[in-house]
Structures are given as C-alpha cells and as structure tokens.
MMTF fields as JSON, N, C-alpha, C and O atoms, coordinates in Angstrom:
{
  "mmtfVersion": "1.0.0",
  "mmtfProducer": "UNKNOWN",
  "numBonds": 351,
  "numAtoms": 352,
  "numGroups": 88,
  "numChains": 1,
  "numModels": 1,
  "chainsPerModel": [1],
  "groupsPerChain": [88],
  "chainIdList": ["A"],
  "bondAtomList": [4, 2, 8, 6, 12, 10, 16, 14, 20, 18, 24, 22, 28, 26, 32, 30, 36, 34, 40, 38, 44, 42, 48, 46, 52, 50, 56, 54, 60, 58, 64, 62, 68, 66, 72, 70, 76, 74, 80, 78, 84, 82, 88, 86, 92, 90, 96, 94, 100, 98, 104, 102, 108, 106, 112, 110, 116, 114, 120, 118, 124, 122, 128, 126, 132, 130, 136, 134, 140, 138, 144, 142, 148, 146, 152, 150, 156, 154, 160, 158, 164, 162, 168, 166, 172, 170, 176, 174, 180, 178, 184, 182, 188, 186, 192, 190, 196, 194, 200, 198, 204, 202, 208, 206, 212, 210, 216, 214, 220, 218, 224, 222, 228, 226, 232, 230, 236, 234, 240, 238, 244, 242, 248, 246, 252, 250, 256, 254, 260, 258, 264, 262, 268, 266, 272, 270, 276, 274, 280, 278, 284, 282, 288, 286, 292, 290, 296, 294, 300, 298, 304, 302, 308, 306, 312, 310, 316, 314, 320, 318, 324, 322, 328, 326, 332, 330, 336, 334, 340, 338, 344, 342, 348, 346],
  "bondOrderList": [1, 1, 1, 1, 1, 1, 1, 1, 1, 1, 1, 1, 1, 1, 1, 1, 1, 1, 1, 1, 1, 1, 1, 1, 1, 1, 1, 1, 1, 1, 1, 1, 1, 1, 1, 1, 1, 1, 1, 1, 1, 1, 1, 1, 1, 1, 1, 1, 1, 1, 1, 1, 1, 1, 1, 1, 1, 1, 1, 1, 1, 1, 1, 1, 1, 1, 1, 1, 1, 1, 1, 1, 1, 1, 1, 1, 1, 1, 1, 1, 1, 1, 1, 1, 1, 1, 1],
  "groupList": [{"groupName": "MET", "atomNameList": ["N", "CA", "C", "O"], "elementList": ["N", "C", "C", "O"], "formalChargeList": [0, 0, 0, 0], "bondAtomList": [1, 0, 2, 1, 3, 2], "bondOrderList": [1, 1, 2], "singleLetterCode": "M", "chemCompType": "L-PEPTIDE LINKING"}, {"groupName": "LYS", "atomNameList": ["N", "CA", "C", "O"], "elementList": ["N", "C", "C", "O"], "formalChargeList": [0, 0, 0, 0], "bondAtomList": [1, 0, 2, 1, 3, 2], "bondOrderList": [1, 1, 2], "singleLetterCode": "K", "chemCompType": "L-PEPTIDE LINKING"}, {"groupName": "ASP", "atomNameList": ["N", "CA", "C", "O"], "elementList": ["N", "C", "C", "O"], "formalChargeList": [0, 0, 0, 0], "bondAtomList": [1, 0, 2, 1, 3, 2], "bondOrderList": [1, 1, 2], "singleLetterCode": "D", "chemCompType": "L-PEPTIDE LINKING"}, {"groupName": "PHE", "atomNameList": ["N", "CA", "C", "O"], "elementList": ["N", "C", "C", "O"], "formalChargeList": [0, 0, 0, 0], "bondAtomList": [1, 0, 2, 1, 3, 2], "bondOrderList": [1, 1, 2], "singleLetterCode": "F", "chemCompType": "L-PEPTIDE LINKING"}, {"groupName": "HIS", "atomNameList": ["N", "CA", "C", "O"], "elementList": ["N", "C", "C", "O"], "formalChargeList": [0, 0, 0, 0], "bondAtomList": [1, 0, 2, 1, 3, 2], "bondOrderList": [1, 1, 2], "singleLetterCode": "H", "chemCompType": "L-PEPTIDE LINKING"}, {"groupName": "LEU", "atomNameList": ["N", "CA", "C", "O"], "elementList": ["N", "C", "C", "O"], "formalChargeList": [0, 0, 0, 0], "bondAtomList": [1, 0, 2, 1, 3, 2], "bondOrderList": [1, 1, 2], "singleLetterCode": "L", "chemCompType": "L-PEPTIDE LINKING"}, {"groupName": "ILE", "atomNameList": ["N", "CA", "C", "O"], "elementList": ["N", "C", "C", "O"], "formalChargeList": [0, 0, 0, 0], "bondAtomList": [1, 0, 2, 1, 3, 2], "bondOrderList": [1, 1, 2], "singleLetterCode": "I", "chemCompType": "L-PEPTIDE LINKING"}, {"groupName": "ALA", "atomNameList": ["N", "CA", "C", "O"], "elementList": ["N", "C", "C", "O"], "formalChargeList": [0, 0, 0, 0], "bondAtomList": [1, 0, 2, 1, 3, 2], "bondOrderList": [1, 1, 2], "singleLetterCode": "A", "chemCompType": "L-PEPTIDE LINKING"}, {"groupName": "GLY", "atomNameList": ["N", "CA", "C", "O"], "elementList": ["N", "C", "C", "O"], "formalChargeList": [0, 0, 0, 0], "bondAtomList": [1, 0, 2, 1, 3, 2], "bondOrderList": [1, 1, 2], "singleLetterCode": "G", "chemCompType": "PEPTIDE LINKING"}, {"groupName": "SER", "atomNameList": ["N", "CA", "C", "O"], "elementList": ["N", "C", "C", "O"], "formalChargeList": [0, 0, 0, 0], "bondAtomList": [1, 0, 2, 1, 3, 2], "bondOrderList": [1, 1, 2], "singleLetterCode": "S", "chemCompType": "L-PEPTIDE LINKING"}, {"groupName": "THR", "atomNameList": ["N", "CA", "C", "O"], "elementList": ["N", "C", "C", "O"], "formalChargeList": [0, 0, 0, 0], "bondAtomList": [1, 0, 2, 1, 3, 2], "bondOrderList": [1, 1, 2], "singleLetterCode": "T", "chemCompType": "L-PEPTIDE LINKING"}, {"groupName": "PRO", "atomNameList": ["N", "CA", "C", "O"], "elementList": ["N", "C", "C", "O"], "formalChargeList": [0, 0, 0, 0], "bondAtomList": [1, 0, 2, 1, 3, 2], "bondOrderList": [1, 1, 2], "singleLetterCode": "P", "chemCompType": "L-PEPTIDE LINKING"}, {"groupName": "VAL", "atomNameList": ["N", "CA", "C", "O"], "elementList": ["N", "C", "C", "O"], "formalChargeList": [0, 0, 0, 0], "bondAtomList": [1, 0, 2, 1, 3, 2], "bondOrderList": [1, 1, 2], "singleLetterCode": "V", "chemCompType": "L-PEPTIDE LINKING"}, {"groupName": "GLN", "atomNameList": ["N", "CA", "C", "O"], "elementList": ["N", "C", "C", "O"], "formalChargeList": [0, 0, 0, 0], "bondAtomList": [1, 0, 2, 1, 3, 2], "bondOrderList": [1, 1, 2], "singleLetterCode": "Q", "chemCompType": "L-PEPTIDE LINKING"}, {"groupName": "TYR", "atomNameList": ["N", "CA", "C", "O"], "elementList": ["N", "C", "C", "O"], "formalChargeList": [0, 0, 0, 0], "bondAtomList": [1, 0, 2, 1, 3, 2], "bondOrderList": [1, 1, 2], "singleLetterCode": "Y", "chemCompType": "L-PEPTIDE LINKING"}, {"groupName": "ASN", "atomNameList": ["N", "CA", "C", "O"], "elementList": ["N", "C", "C", "O"], "formalChargeList": [0, 0, 0, 0], "bondAtomList": [1, 0, 2, 1, 3, 2], "bondOrderList": [1, 1, 2], "singleLetterCode": "N", "chemCompType": "L-PEPTIDE LINKING"}, {"groupName": "ARG", "atomNameList": ["N", "CA", "C", "O"], "elementList": ["N", "C", "C", "O"], "formalChargeList": [0, 0, 0, 0], "bondAtomList": [1, 0, 2, 1, 3, 2], "bondOrderList": [1, 1, 2], "singleLetterCode": "R", "chemCompType": "L-PEPTIDE LINKING"}],
  "groupTypeList": [0, 1, 2, 3, 4, 5, 1, 6, 5, 7, 6, 6, 0, 6, 6, 3, 8, 6, 3, 8, 5, 9, 10, 5, 11, 3, 5, 9, 6, 6, 12, 13, 14, 6, 2, 9, 6, 10, 8, 3, 9, 9, 8, 15, 8, 14, 5, 10, 15, 15, 0, 2, 14, 5, 3, 1, 9, 11, 5, 6, 14, 6, 8, 8, 3, 3, 12, 3, 6, 9, 6, 6, 5, 7, 6, 6, 14, 5, 12, 14, 9, 3, 3, 1, 7, 1, 16, 8],
  "groupIdList": [1, 2, 3, 4, 5, 6, 7, 8, 9, 10, 11, 12, 13, 14, 15, 16, 17, 18, 19, 20, 21, 22, 23, 24, 25, 26, 27, 28, 29, 30, 31, 32, 33, 34, 35, 36, 37, 38, 39, 40, 41, 42, 43, 44, 45, 46, 47, 48, 49, 50, 51, 52, 53, 54, 55, 56, 57, 58, 59, 60, 61, 62, 63, 64, 65, 66, 67, 68, 69, 70, 71, 72, 73, 74, 75, 76, 77, 78, 79, 80, 81, 82, 83, 84, 85, 86, 87, 88],
  "secStructList": [7, 6, 6, 2, 2, 2, 2, 2, 2, 2, 2, 2, 2, 2, 2, 2, 2, 2, 2, 2, 2, 6, 6, 2, 2, 2, 2, 2, 2, 2, 2, 2, 2, 2, 2, 2, 2, 2, 7, 6, 6, 6, 1, 1, 7, 7, 7, 1, 7, 1, 2, 2, 2, 2, 6, 6, 7, 1, 2, 2, 2, 2, 2, 2, 2, 2, 2, 2, 2, 2, 2, 2, 2, 2, 2, 2, 2, 2, 2, 2, 2, 2, 2, 2, 2, 2, 2, 7],
  "xCoordList": [102.226, 103.053, 103.959, 104.993, 103.552, 104.727, 105.907, 106.732, 106.552, 108.08, 108.064, 108.282, 107.927, 108.742, 109.528, 110.069, 110.347, 111.965, 112.356, 113.048, 112.577, 112.335, 113.234, 114.431, 112.149, 112.056, 113.153, 113.997, 113.22, 114.015, 115.632, 116.51, 115.667, 117.427, 117.29, 118.093, 116.502, 117.038, 117.286, 117.58, 117.283, 116.969, 118.187, 118.84, 118.795, 119.966, 121.411, 122.581, 120.933, 121.719, 122.644, 123.766, 121.624, 121.642, 122.64, 123.728, 121.91, 123.256, 124.25, 125.175, 124.819, 125.334, 127.124, 128.353, 125.885, 126.575, 127.526, 128.524, 126.363, 126.787, 127.99, 129.0, 127.888, 129.06, 129.98, 130.879, 130.041, 131.22, 131.849, 133.015, 131.169, 131.31, 132.765, 133.836, 131.488, 132.896, 133.822, 134.022, 134.326, 135.24, 136.684, 137.806, 136.469, 137.555, 138.602, 139.352, 139.153, 140.568, 141.108, 142.218, 140.267, 140.796, 140.553, 140.773, 140.182, 140.119, 141.674, 142.584, 142.018, 143.006, 144.336, 145.418, 144.34, 144.921, 144.985, 146.059, 144.124, 143.749, 144.941, 145.992, 143.798, 144.874, 145.846, 146.133, 146.786, 148.217, 148.561, 149.725, 148.097, 148.877, 148.708, 149.577, 147.259, 147.622, 148.227, 148.631, 148.334, 149.756, 150.725, 151.547, 150.9, 152.508, 152.762, 153.835, 151.694, 152.549, 152.344, 153.344, 150.994, 150.255, 150.984, 151.087, 151.514, 151.839, 150.687, 150.989, 149.517, 147.931, 148.039, 148.219, 147.89, 147.343, 148.627, 148.414, 149.499, 150.509, 151.939, 152.516, 152.183, 152.955, 154.467, 155.543, 154.207, 155.464, 155.393, 155.923, 154.824, 153.887, 153.706, 152.976, 154.395, 154.514, 153.796, 153.362, 153.362, 153.132, 153.531, 153.514, 153.809, 153.993, 152.512, 151.827, 152.08, 150.934, 150.095, 150.113, 149.076, 148.188, 146.513, 145.399, 147.176, 145.817, 145.851, 144.783, 147.085, 146.973, 146.3, 147.048, 145.507, 144.882, 143.531, 142.681, 143.542, 141.568, 141.6, 140.65, 142.751, 142.252, 142.87, 142.602, 144.301, 144.783, 145.26, 146.111, 143.763, 144.145, 142.311, 141.304, 142.655, 141.226, 140.485, 139.392, 140.794, 140.702, 139.314, 138.155, 139.946, 138.709, 137.883, 136.959, 137.936, 136.975, 135.69, 134.541, 136.318, 135.796, 134.906, 133.729, 135.737, 134.734, 133.603, 132.419, 134.401, 133.398, 131.727, 130.6, 132.4, 130.918, 130.406, 129.196, 130.582, 129.643, 129.142, 128.51, 129.397, 128.576, 127.356, 126.127, 127.853, 127.725, 125.904, 124.836, 125.996, 125.278, 124.244, 123.034, 124.746, 123.976, 122.733, 121.551, 123.368, 123.022, 121.789, 120.74, 122.374, 120.773, 120.124, 118.939, 120.373, 119.735, 118.397, 117.241, 118.915, 117.975, 117.004, 116.017, 117.591, 116.828, 115.664, 114.69, 116.016, 114.92, 113.984, 113.189, 114.1, 113.14, 112.483, 111.292, 113.012, 112.31, 111.057, 110.022, 111.49, 110.465, 109.469, 108.316, 110.041, 109.238, 107.98, 106.888, 108.489, 107.525, 106.531, 105.334, 107.164, 106.756, 105.396, 104.275, 105.709, 104.359, 103.312, 102.108, 103.618, 103.267, 102.0, 100.775, 102.729, 101.524, 100.586, 99.407, 101.108, 100.587, 98.966, 98.013, 99.488, 98.391, 97.257, 96.078, 97.67, 96.818, 97.046, 96.137],
  "yCoordList": [165.324, 165.492, 164.76, 165.32, 163.235, 162.866, 162.935, 162.946, 163.002, 162.691, 164.237, 164.486, 164.883, 166.37, 166.414, 167.497, 165.549, 165.751, 164.997, 165.905, 164.13, 163.351, 164.07, 163.885, 165.193, 165.879, 166.805, 166.926, 167.486, 168.05, 167.847, 168.637, 166.427, 165.84, 165.803, 166.542, 165.177, 164.951, 166.446, 166.369, 167.667, 169.033, 169.206, 169.407, 169.166, 169.179, 168.177, 168.518, 167.256, 166.313, 166.767, 166.43, 167.638, 167.579, 168.925, 169.001, 170.088, 171.254, 170.968, 171.375, 170.319, 169.72, 168.669, 168.742, 167.743, 166.836, 168.121, 167.93, 169.359, 170.413, 170.452, 170.087, 170.926, 172.204, 170.66, 171.074, 169.454, 168.865, 168.331, 167.981, 168.113, 168.439, 169.473, 169.417, 170.7, 171.954, 171.927, 173.137, 171.474, 171.563, 170.623, 170.875, 169.727, 168.437, 169.356, 168.9, 170.407, 170.748, 170.968, 170.648, 171.45, 171.437, 170.013, 169.806, 169.296, 167.525, 167.409, 167.201, 167.473, 166.649, 167.413, 166.931, 168.651, 169.244, 168.223, 167.658, 167.994, 166.91, 165.228, 164.595, 165.357, 163.927, 163.412, 162.215, 164.817, 164.478, 164.746, 164.355, 165.354, 165.07, 163.613, 162.989, 163.297, 162.026, 160.848, 159.939, 160.788, 160.349, 160.705, 159.857, 161.905, 161.568, 160.651, 160.098, 160.6, 159.884, 158.509, 157.846, 158.01, 156.674, 156.105, 154.88, 156.691, 156.563, 155.452, 154.509, 155.922, 154.99, 154.955, 153.907, 156.234, 155.742, 155.805, 155.527, 156.113, 156.001, 154.815, 154.213, 154.759, 153.68, 154.718, 154.364, 155.677, 156.188, 157.885, 158.907, 157.836, 158.919, 160.618, 160.817, 161.413, 162.891, 163.105, 161.962, 163.766, 163.716, 165.568, 165.935, 166.476, 167.838, 168.354, 168.628, 168.474, 168.885, 168.791, 167.602, 169.414, 168.815, 168.621, 168.108, 169.282, 168.804, 167.459, 166.847, 166.758, 165.434, 164.881, 163.913, 164.527, 164.316, 164.136, 163.27, 165.006, 165.359, 163.661, 163.108, 163.484, 162.233, 160.927, 160.019, 161.13, 159.909, 159.06, 158.201, 160.123, 159.51, 158.516, 158.774, 157.508, 156.435, 156.983, 156.428, 158.244, 158.268, 158.979, 158.567, 160.401, 161.304, 160.655, 161.391, 159.753, 158.988, 158.335, 158.506, 157.475, 157.004, 158.248, 158.276, 159.007, 159.85, 160.721, 160.836, 161.495, 161.842, 160.255, 160.07, 159.885, 158.451, 158.476, 158.31, 158.563, 158.314, 159.932, 160.059, 161.032, 162.365, 161.897, 161.831, 161.768, 161.689, 160.831, 161.43, 159.76, 158.317, 159.035, 159.018, 159.635, 160.199, 161.661, 161.716, 162.593, 163.196, 162.752, 163.345, 161.269, 160.996, 160.657, 160.907, 160.061, 158.711, 160.194, 160.082, 161.517, 162.43, 163.272, 163.905, 163.098, 163.446, 162.209, 162.374, 161.384, 159.774, 160.404, 161.277, 159.858, 160.533, 161.621, 161.501, 162.7, 163.672, 163.907, 164.465, 163.201, 163.066, 162.276, 162.697, 160.388, 160.121, 160.315, 159.873, 161.371, 161.838, 162.535, 162.246, 163.694, 164.357, 163.811, 164.268, 162.784, 162.476, 161.253, 161.219, 160.688, 159.795, 161.255, 161.235, 162.092, 163.326, 163.604, 163.644, 163.863, 163.93, 163.248, 163.65, 161.933, 160.821, 161.067, 161.088, 161.261, 160.927, 160.118, 159.836],
  "zCoordList": [145.871, 146.638, 147.645, 148.009, 148.236, 149.005, 148.465, 149.378, 147.158, 146.396, 146.03, 144.844, 146.542, 146.576, 147.102, 146.881, 148.154, 148.429, 147.56, 147.1, 146.858, 145.785, 144.853, 144.63, 144.206, 143.24, 143.431, 142.544, 144.535, 145.192, 145.012, 144.666, 145.401, 145.559, 144.462, 143.893, 143.677, 141.833, 141.319, 140.126, 141.714, 141.22, 141.299, 140.275, 142.587, 143.591, 142.97, 142.797, 142.817, 142.457, 140.909, 140.531, 140.294, 138.797, 138.805, 138.235, 139.695, 139.555, 140.163, 139.46, 141.428, 141.726, 140.579, 140.607, 139.676, 139.312, 137.532, 136.837, 137.568, 136.65, 137.058, 136.455, 138.154, 138.748, 139.304, 140.036, 139.233, 139.327, 138.265, 138.448, 136.745, 135.403, 134.813, 134.208, 135.778, 134.867, 136.294, 136.405, 137.139, 137.979, 137.417, 137.856, 136.576, 136.005, 135.978, 136.84, 135.516, 135.311, 136.931, 137.357, 137.515, 139.212, 139.932, 141.125, 139.234, 139.867, 138.99, 139.794, 137.962, 137.512, 138.103, 137.766, 139.022, 139.572, 140.692, 140.898, 141.291, 142.556, 141.809, 141.909, 141.201, 140.807, 140.574, 140.592, 140.19, 139.639, 140.887, 140.978, 142.291, 142.843, 143.691, 144.3, 143.507, 144.093, 143.503, 144.229, 142.025, 141.208, 141.79, 142.138, 142.04, 142.297, 143.695, 143.938, 144.475, 145.647, 144.926, 144.654, 144.577, 143.991, 143.078, 143.121, 142.261, 140.71, 139.747, 139.016, 140.041, 140.605, 138.592, 137.971, 137.973, 136.743, 135.304, 134.125, 135.73, 134.732, 134.958, 134.053, 136.185, 136.823, 136.987, 137.47, 136.577, 136.318, 137.307, 136.87, 138.306, 138.826, 137.934, 136.963, 138.465, 137.921, 136.642, 136.496, 135.606, 134.636, 134.833, 136.008, 133.966, 134.177, 133.923, 134.908, 132.868, 132.289, 133.014, 133.333, 133.687, 134.493, 133.174, 133.281, 132.201, 131.122, 130.872, 130.901, 130.58, 130.21, 131.313, 131.179, 132.406, 133.564, 132.986, 133.195, 132.33, 132.119, 130.556, 130.002, 130.447, 129.216, 129.013, 128.226, 130.456, 130.396, 131.857, 132.086, 133.087, 134.628, 134.395, 133.735, 135.23, 134.981, 136.06, 136.182, 137.218, 138.153, 137.499, 137.554, 136.756, 136.382, 135.246, 134.9, 134.721, 134.304, 134.532, 134.123, 135.378, 136.88, 137.684, 138.044, 137.767, 138.988, 138.012, 138.329, 136.371, 135.453, 135.758, 136.218, 135.345, 134.631, 136.143, 135.992, 137.19, 138.158, 138.564, 139.613, 137.814, 138.38, 136.713, 136.743, 136.04, 134.236, 134.892, 134.77, 135.371, 135.412, 136.556, 136.33, 137.732, 138.517, 137.887, 138.228, 137.027, 136.604, 135.655, 135.403, 135.135, 134.059, 134.826, 134.605, 135.889, 136.916, 137.245, 136.837, 138.061, 138.077, 137.276, 137.649, 135.966, 134.927, 134.319, 133.584, 134.73, 134.335, 135.318, 134.97, 136.832, 137.62, 137.264, 136.978, 137.217, 136.725, 136.05, 136.417, 134.693, 133.504, 134.078, 134.176, 134.74, 135.371, 135.8, 135.443, 136.982, 137.904, 137.105, 137.137, 136.201, 135.606, 134.965, 135.185, 134.161, 133.207, 134.456, 134.201, 135.227, 136.807, 136.991, 137.112, 136.952, 137.597, 136.893, 137.245, 135.626, 134.429, 133.682, 133.015, 134.359, 134.106, 135.114, 134.759, 136.433, 137.263, 138.279, 139.06]
}
C-alpha cells in the first residue's frame, strides 16, 4: 500500500510514453523547424520532407530512446512490485 503512488506514476509514464511514441510524425515537424534554425542533424539545414526526420535526425532517436527506456523501466517496476506483493 505504501508504494501505491509509485505504481500510479509508473502507469502514467507508460500511458504518456505510448502517446509520445505515437506522436513522432508531429515531433518530426518540430525537429525540422529546429534543424532549419540550427542545422543540427545534417549540417545543411532544412530538409524538404518531414518524414525524413523520422529516420535521419538524431534528435528523434534521442527522444525516442528516452521515452522507450522510461516505458521499459515503468513496466519492470510494475512487474517487480506485482511479484513482491504476491510473495508476501
């Protein structure tokens, strides 16, 4: 019962993480805008196709990596707390 808040937080992280991964096409538009200003990913600025940023931009990979890791850690915590409660 004392780790109830952590379980709720883990479930919320999973839901928001899945929502975050499903919005990658929208995030590619934001990354395209950032790259047009900074030239971060390719050095030559603005690519013409938004979908290129899903596969070429390191910003998308970095963000997706952290979202994926947070989902995995939340699932691991929920499984651990389930078996810990079942054990007694």
